[in-house]
N, C-alpha and C positions, 0 to 999 in steps of 0.2 A: 560951421564946418562939419562935415560928416566924418564920424570914425570908421575907420577900416578895421575889419577883423578877417583873420586868415593865417595861414602858416607860411613861414618863410622857407625857402629852399633848404636851409641848414636844418631846421626842425624835421622836414620831411626826410632828408637823408639820414638824420639820427635815428628816426623811427624805422626805416628800411634797414639800417645796419644792425639795430637791436633785433629786429625780426630775423635777419640773417644768422646772427649768433645763436638765437633760440633754435632755429631749424637745424643748424649744424650740430648743435648739442643733442637734439632729439634723434637725428640721424646716427650720431655716434652711439648713443644708448641703444638704439634699435639694433644696430650691428652687434653689439655686445650680447644683448639678449638672444639674438638669433643664433650666434655661435654657441652660446651656452645650451640652447635648446637642442641644436643639432648634435652636440657632444652628449648630452643627456640621452637622447633618443638612441644614438649609436651605442652608448654604454649599455642601455637596457636591451637592445637587439643582440649585442654580443653576449650578454648574459643568458638570454634566452637560447641562442644557438649553442652555447657551451652547456647549458643544462640538457638540451635535447640530445646533443652529442654523447654526453656522459651516459644518459639513459640508454641510447642505442648501443653504445659500446658495451655496457653492462650486460644487455639481453642478447646481443648478437655474437658473443664469443670473442669480442676484441678483434674484429675484422678490420682491415684498412678502411680508414674513412676519408671522404673527400666531400667537396660541394656537391658533386654529382650523386654521390651515395646518399646525402641527406635530402636531396630533392626527390630521388626515387623512392626513399623510405617514407616520404611525406613530412619530414621534420621541418623542412623549410619550403616556402611556396616557389621560390625562384633563385637564380644565382645573383641577384642584385646584391651589391656590397652594402654592408651596414652604414657606410658613409656616403653612399650615392655612387658616383662615377668611378670610384677607385677600384683597383685590382685587388683581389683577395683570394685566399685559399685556405683549406684545412687539410692538415696532414697529421697522420698518426705515427707513433714510434714503431720500431720493428716488432716489438713484442705486444704492441696494442694497448699498453697500460697508460700511455700519455698521448695527448694530442695537442696540436697548436693551431690557433686561428691567426692567420698572417694577413696584415693589412699593408699593401704596397702604394706607393705614390702619394704619401701623406704630406700635407703642408707643414711648415715648421711649427705653426700654432697647433695644429692637430697632433703632431708628434709630441710636443711639449705637454700638451693636456693629458694624453693617454700614458705618457712616460712618468708622470708625476702623480697620476691618480692612483689611489689604493684600490685595487680590485680584489675582492675577496674569493673569487672563484679560481683565480690563477695561482699557480705554484711559483712562477717567476715570469718575468718579462724580458724580451730581447729587443734592443733598440738598435737598428742598423747593424746587427750581427754581434753586437756586445751584449753579454749576458748580464744585463743590469737594467734597473728601471730608472736610469739617470737621464734627464733631459739634456744633459751637456753633450750627448752623442747625436742629437737631432741636428740635421743639416739645414741650412737656410735655403738651400736650392729647391726644396719641395719634392724631392725624391726620397722620402723617408720610408722605412719598413719597420714595423712593429709586430712582434709575434707575442701572443699570449699563450702560455703553456698551462695545461690543466691535466689532472689525472681522472 
């Protein structure tokens, strides 16, 4: 009698299920790493914009500052938001001693990240109009606004 070798259907399904679990785990890890990388790049871009804005304000006699002003002065290349497709602006105080970088339309995760991150170049952070760096003011709707204030 001839011995048969091969795999049963149950064994094949088990291997496929195990492969599916591994792929799902890898995809989840990739999404987490990708989000962290985007946040890190945005944080560094914001730091660079703040540094260039502080330098311009110091040497320009504290004139009103805006994204357009930064582009015309050569401090930034274009009006693209540090987080990609989001709306953003830069405004200065009336006396020109303080400015804010405002990010609009942030998702809940982005809002939570920036609200809880300790940013050394800011004097304070406003989350959805509340003068606090508290993530509890972040909205789940994805229409969050964070303002970073600096001198």
